[in-house]
N, C-alpha and C positions, 0 to 999 in steps of 0.2 A: 503493500499499498504506499503511494507516493504521498509524503507529509510536506513536504517542500517544493517549491517551486524548481523545477529542473533548471532552468536559466538562472536562478539565484544560486544554485549549486555548482553550476558550469562556472560562474562569476568568482565565486569563491576558489574554485580549484585553478583557475588562471590565475589569482592572488597568488596562490601558494608554488604557482609554476609546476603542477602536477598534471598530467592528464590520467584521470581515473579509469579503468576499464568497468567497474560497476559504479556508480554514482552514489548506489543507494548506500554503498559502505561510508560514505561522508557523510551523507545524511543523518546515519546511524549515531555518528561522532557528535550531533548537534542536537541531539533530544535531551533536555535536561528534565529531571524528574519531577518538577513542576508541572509540565507539561503531559506528562505521563497519567498524574491525580487528575485531570481534568478530561481525561478521555476514556471512553469504553474500549475501545478495540483491544482484544486479548493477544494480539501478536504484535504489540507495540513495545519496545523496552528502551530502558534509558540510556543515556551514554557510558554510566557509570563504569562499567566494563571495561571499556573500551580506555577510561580514565586509568585504571588499574594498569594497563598494558602500556599504555602510553608514558606514563611514568618509569616504568622499568626501562623502557626503550631509551627515553631520554637521559636517564641515568649512565645507561650504557654507552651510548655516544657521546655524552659528554665527558666521562671519564677517559676513554678513547682518544679524544681530542686533548685532553689535560696533558696526560700520559706523552702524548706527541710535542707538546708545545712546552713541557717542561720536564725535559728527561731525567733531570738530577734532584727533583722535588720529591720528597719522602711522602710516604702514604698520608700521615697525619696533615700536611700543607695542602696536597691533593685533593682530600676530603673538605677541607675549607674552601679552597677554589671551588668546588662543584659545589659547595652549599651557597655559595655565594650567587653563583649562577642559576640553580635549578631551583627556584623559591616561588612564592606566589606573586610577589611584586613584579619578579622580572617576566613570567609567565604571561600575567595579565596585561604588562606594557607590550611586550610581542603579538599577543591576540589582539590589542588595540591597533599595532601598526598594520594589521591586513583587515583591518575592521570586523572581526568575527563577531564581534557582540550581536551585530545588526542579523546576523545568519542564524543563532542559536534558536530554537524552538523553546519557546517558554511558556508556562502558565500566564494567566491573565493577571492572578495576583502578583506573580514575580514580577511580571513586566510594569505592573504601575508601581511598584517600589524600585525601579531604577535597576533591575536584576540583569538588562546587558550590558551595564558597565560595573557589575559587582566584580571586585578583583577575585574573588573566590569561585565564581561562575565562569570566569572569562579561563582564569589557569587552568580548571577542570576540563573545559572545551577544548583548550590548546593542546591538553596531554590527548585528549581522546582524538582530536585531529592526526597528531602524529601516528597514534595505532592505527589510524584509519588508511592513512598512505602506505605504514607497514603491511597492514593486509591484502590493501591490493596491489602493492607493487612491490612487495619486499623489502628487505632490510635495506640493501644498498639507497634505494628510493628515500628510504626514512632518513638515512644517513644524511645522505644529501642534502635534505630540507633543512635538518637540525643543525648540519655545519655551517649552510649559508646564513642561516638565520642567527645564529650565534657566534658568527665570526669576529665582529666588533665587539660582541661584550668581553671575548676570550682574549682580545687584544688590550682592553680596558685591564682585564686583570694582570695580563703581563706587564703593561707599562706600569701601574701600581705595584708589582713585585719589584721591578727593576729599582722603582722610586725607592725601597728601602735602603737605609744605609748600609749594605754589607760590609765594607770596608771599615766601618767603624765596629760593626759588630763582631768580625774577626779581629780585629786589633784587640779587643777587650778579651777575647777567649782565647788568643795567643797568650797575652799577658798574664792572663789567669793560670792557664795550663803549663805555660812552658816559660814564662817571664822574659820573654822576646817578641819583637813584632815582626809582622810576616815582609819579607820582601817581594814587590813586583818587579816583572823583568818583560819587556816588550821583545816578543817573538820575531814579529813580521808585520808590515803594514803592504796590503795588497792594493791595487788600482791606483786609478789617476788621482789628484790632487783634491779634487772637488768630490768625489766618492770612494774615499780609502776605507778599507776595512783592517782593523788592528785587532790582534792576537796578541794577548797577555797571559804570563803564567804567573800563579802566587807562589812563593817558597816559606818553607817554615823549615828551619835548620838545614837549608841548601836542596830540600825535598820538595818536590812539586806536590801542592795539595789541590791544586785547581789550574782550570784554563779557562778563559774569556774570549768571546769576538765581539766587536761592536763599531759603530761607524766613528766611534771617539774613543781613544786610550781610557777615558775617564769610565765609560761604559764597558768596557771590555775588562777594566779591573774591577768594576763591580761583579759584574758576572763570575770573572774567576773566585772572589770574594765568595759569592754565592755556593759555588762548587764546593770550595774548601770547607764552608760551612756545614754542607751539607755531608762532606766524607767525614768532620770531626762529630758528627751526630751519628752517622752510622757505623763510624769505627774509633770510638774514644780511646785516649790513651788509657794506659792501666793505672 
């Protein structure tokens, strides 16, 4: 039974840049439980099961992307990054970006109380839509959608991570552990003057503890210090 206008569903699919083999799967992702409560049809189901699946898919894809983006980050830090990305506020904003609210099938009561812009409803529907993409087109299609929509957000996390003063943290750590300061050494600078890539290593007792690359010596040193901090956390001295 078709509940939503087919052209509306195709419009949403276009916003997602996804061609659905079965548009009814996308429709299923848009059925809020308040809509079910006002319908008598026995074969209509809410999107809650899709939400459950979409949440798992999002977590998997974001975890994969973070592992690639931060190869030296430990499990604890990766979990914090993921929590910063996969939460109601972020998902609701992504839903607003594609105007998902206007497509959700709501009950009249929920509609009258502003349900189309309610963060919890938008976030749940967004997860359900991710599940619909997966069920219709497979994991690769869902992965591509999530990666595209989260790319700028992951970059923001990356910038915030680099903004941490790892050099100061490493300085304090090495002073406490070894009573010495780390030394930074330029390994190479590759490329034209206006677009150089610098590579730096950081040494403790003349032993390399981390390496980093960046478009400035400062950025490369920060990344080297970050790697050294991760190494010290994973393999603390006796």
